[in-house]
C-alpha positions as CSV (number, residue, x, y, z in Angstrom):
1,M,78.4,167.0,32.8
2,E,80.7,168.9,35.2
3,M,78.7,171.6,37.0
4,A,80.9,174.7,37.0
5,F,78.0,176.7,38.5
6,T,75.7,175.5,41.3
7,G,73.4,178.4,41.9
8,S,75.1,179.5,45.1
9,E,77.2,182.1,43.2
10,T,76.0,185.6,42.7
11,V,74.6,186.5,39.4
12,G,77.4,189.1,39.0
13,E,80.1,186.6,39.8
14,I,78.8,184.2,37.1
15,V,78.7,186.8,34.4
16,A,82.2,188.1,35.4
17,A,83.6,184.5,35.2
18,F,81.6,183.6,32.1
19,P,80.6,186.7,30.0
20,G,78.6,184.4,27.7
21,A,76.1,183.9,30.5
22,S,74.8,187.4,30.0
23,N,72.8,186.3,26.9
24,L,71.1,183.5,28.9
25,M,70.4,185.9,31.7
26,K,68.8,188.4,29.4
27,E,66.7,185.7,27.7
28,Y,65.2,184.9,31.0
29,G,64.9,188.5,32.2
30,I,67.4,188.1,35.0
31,D,69.0,191.4,35.9
32,F,72.8,190.8,36.1
33,C,73.9,194.4,36.4
34,C,72.0,196.2,39.2
35,G,70.7,192.9,40.6
36,G,74.1,191.2,40.3
37,N,74.6,190.8,44.1
38,R,71.9,188.2,44.4
39,T,72.7,184.5,44.3
40,L,71.5,182.8,41.1
41,S,69.2,180.5,43.2
42,E,67.5,183.6,44.7
43,A,67.1,185.3,41.3
44,L,65.6,182.1,39.8
45,K,63.2,181.6,42.7
46,Q,62.0,185.3,42.6
47,Q,61.1,184.8,38.9
48,Q,59.8,181.3,39.3
49,I,62.3,179.8,36.9
50,D,63.2,176.1,37.1
51,E,66.6,176.1,38.7
52,K,67.7,172.6,37.5
53,H,66.8,173.4,33.9
54,F,68.5,176.8,34.0
55,L,71.7,175.4,35.5
56,E,71.9,172.7,32.9
57,Q,71.7,175.3,30.2
58,L,74.2,177.6,31.9
59,N,76.7,174.9,32.5
60,Q,76.3,173.4,29.0
61,L,77.0,176.9,27.5
62,Y,80.0,177.2,29.7
63,Q,81.5,173.9,28.7
64,Q,80.9,174.7,25.0
65,A,82.7,178.0,25.5
66,R,85.7,176.3,27.1
67,Q,85.8,173.7,24.4
68,K,86.0,176.4,21.8
69,Q,88.8,178.0,23.8
70,S,87.0,181.3,23.6
71,Q,89.2,184.4,23.6
72,D,86.9,186.4,25.8
73,V,88.8,189.0,27.8
74,D,88.8,188.3,31.5
75,Y,88.1,191.8,32.8
76,R,88.7,190.7,36.4
77,Q,92.5,190.4,35.5
78,M,92.7,193.6,33.4
79,P,94.6,196.5,34.9
80,L,92.0,199.0,36.4
81,G,93.1,201.8,34.1
82,D,92.7,199.6,31.0
83,L,89.3,198.4,32.2
84,I,88.2,202.1,32.7
85,D,89.5,202.9,29.2
86,H,87.5,200.0,27.8
87,I,84.3,201.2,29.5
88,V,84.8,204.8,28.3
89,Q,85.8,204.0,24.7
90,T,83.1,201.3,24.3
91,H,80.1,202.0,26.5
92,H,80.4,205.7,27.2
93,A,81.1,206.4,23.5
94,Y,78.1,204.3,22.5
95,L,75.8,206.3,24.8
96,L,77.2,209.7,23.6
97,K,76.4,208.6,20.0
98,E,73.1,206.8,20.5
99,L,71.3,208.9,23.1
100,P,70.8,212.0,20.8
101,L,69.7,209.9,17.9
102,L,67.3,207.9,20.1
103,S,65.9,211.2,21.4
104,E,64.9,212.2,17.9
105,F,63.3,208.8,17.2
106,V,61.4,208.6,20.5
107,T,60.1,212.1,20.0
108,K,59.1,211.4,16.4
109,I,57.1,208.3,17.1
110,F,55.4,210.1,20.0
111,R,54.4,212.9,17.8
112,V,53.2,210.7,14.9
113,H,51.7,207.8,16.8
114,G,51.0,209.2,20.3
115,A,47.3,209.7,19.7
116,A,46.8,206.0,18.9
117,H,49.3,204.7,21.4
118,P,49.2,206.8,24.6
119,E,52.0,204.7,26.2
120,L,54.4,206.5,23.9
121,A,54.0,209.7,26.0
122,Q,55.3,207.8,29.0
123,L,58.1,206.2,27.0
124,H,59.1,209.7,25.8
125,K,59.2,210.9,29.4
126,L,61.1,207.9,30.8
127,F,63.6,207.9,28.0
128,H,64.4,211.6,28.4
129,Q,64.7,211.2,32.2
130,M,67.2,208.4,31.6
131,K,69.1,210.4,29.0
132,M,69.5,213.4,31.3
133,D,70.6,211.1,34.2
134,L,73.1,209.3,32.1
135,E,74.6,212.4,30.6
136,Q,75.3,213.7,34.1
137,H,76.5,210.3,35.3
138,L,79.0,210.0,32.5
139,V,80.5,213.4,33.2
140,E,80.8,212.6,36.9
141,E,82.5,209.2,36.2
142,E,84.9,210.6,33.6
143,E,85.8,213.8,35.5
144,K,85.9,212.5,39.1
145,V,85.4,208.8,39.8
146,F,87.6,207.2,37.1
147,P,90.5,209.6,37.6
148,L,90.5,208.8,41.3
149,I,90.6,205.1,40.6
150,K,93.5,205.5,38.1
151,E,95.4,207.6,40.6
152,A,94.9,204.9,43.2
153,E,96.1,202.2,40.9
154,Q,99.2,204.2,40.2
155,S,100.0,205.1,43.8
156,G,98.9,201.7,45.2
157,T,98.1,203.1,48.6
158,R,95.1,202.1,50.6
159,D,94.2,205.8,51.3
160,A,94.0,206.5,47.6
161,F,91.8,203.5,47.1
162,R,89.6,204.6,50.0
163,K,89.2,208.0,48.4
164,A,88.1,206.4,45.2
165,Q,85.9,204.0,47.1
166,E,83.9,206.9,48.6
167,T,82.6,207.9,45.2
168,I,81.3,204.5,44.3
169,A,78.1,204.3,46.3
170,K,76.6,207.3,44.3
171,M,77.5,205.6,41.0
172,E,75.8,202.4,42.1
173,E,72.7,204.4,43.1
174,D,72.7,206.0,39.7
175,H,73.0,202.6,38.0
176,S,70.0,201.3,40.0
177,A,67.9,204.3,39.0
178,V,68.8,203.8,35.3
179,G,68.0,200.1,35.7
180,D,64.6,200.9,37.0
181,L,63.9,203.3,34.1
182,L,64.9,200.6,31.6
183,K,62.5,198.1,33.3
184,E,59.7,200.6,33.2
185,M,60.3,201.3,29.5
186,R,60.2,197.6,28.7
187,A,57.0,197.2,30.8
188,I,55.0,200.0,29.2
189,T,56.0,198.8,25.7
190,N,55.0,195.2,26.5
191,D,58.6,194.0,25.9
192,Y,58.9,196.3,22.9
193,R,56.2,194.5,21.1
194,L,55.4,196.4,17.9
195,P,51.7,197.4,17.1
196,E,50.3,196.5,13.7
197,D,50.5,200.1,12.5
198,A,54.2,200.4,13.3
199,C,56.1,202.3,10.6
200,R,59.7,201.9,9.8
201,T,60.8,204.5,12.3
202,Y,58.7,202.9,15.0
203,T,60.3,199.6,14.3
204,L,63.8,201.0,14.3
205,T,63.2,202.9,17.5
206,F,62.2,199.8,19.4
207,Q,65.2,197.9,18.0
208,K,67.6,200.6,19.1
209,L,66.0,200.8,22.5
210,E,66.6,197.1,23.0
211,E,70.2,197.5,21.8
212,L,70.6,200.3,24.3
213,E,69.2,198.1,27.1
214,S,71.7,195.3,26.2
215,D,74.6,197.7,26.1
216,M,73.6,199.2,29.4
217,F,73.4,195.8,31.1
218,Q,76.9,195.0,30.0
219,H,78.1,198.5,30.9
220,I,76.6,198.5,34.4
221,H,77.8,194.9,35.0
222,L,81.4,195.8,34.3
223,E,81.3,198.6,36.8
224,N,79.1,197.1,39.5
225,N,80.4,193.6,39.4
226,V,84.0,193.9,38.2
227,L,85.5,197.4,38.6
228,F,83.9,198.7,41.8
229,P,84.4,195.4,43.8
230,R,88.1,195.5,42.9
231,V,88.4,199.0,44.2
232,D,86.5,198.1,47.3
233,R,88.9,195.1,48.0
234,Q,91.9,197.3,47.6
235,A,90.5,199.9,49.9
236,R,89.9,197.2,52.6
237,S,93.2,195.4,52.2
238,A,95.9,195.7,54.8
């Protein structure tokens, strides 16, 4: 079997080249959004995952995807403005819809089950910290960062890209903070394992939190590993 990936690539580069790899990364608990700048080999060693076995799975999935001639969009080639529109219309819209609903669910299970499951108090605190951080982050991206990137793409000047580039570090810091909160939420819920007395709302809440985590991974990946590096390259180009 031809080895498209050797482990020397960064995690972010792999998912950018082969979006289907994100499912395998998530299955093994490999952070491909905030931790996307590590090489795959480094990430596997850190988590004591057998590199040969993982690479075999990854390359097999890649070959299967190529054989099926998958119509996955290559976001690395998409105009920056179109990529931003996709992020806003897909991932920002998802958060604006789901965060208020999840707030109600997380609060409800804390109120009803908190006495028997004290970890729900911490989950409630972590979730609402993340919710507040994300709501502020989305406003900053949509009102400041993304317009600067679109203006830079339209003008094509290095100075415009540098101006946009200056806003990126703060966004990446925000992403890291959200990534840490997601990890804490998963840890205190024991990987969202349901207790025996879980009611329907409890079950639905954990399902929706896992869906949120998956969407956030893809969301942050598109910004950290695709959008922002492209702006950075344009800012540094002659």
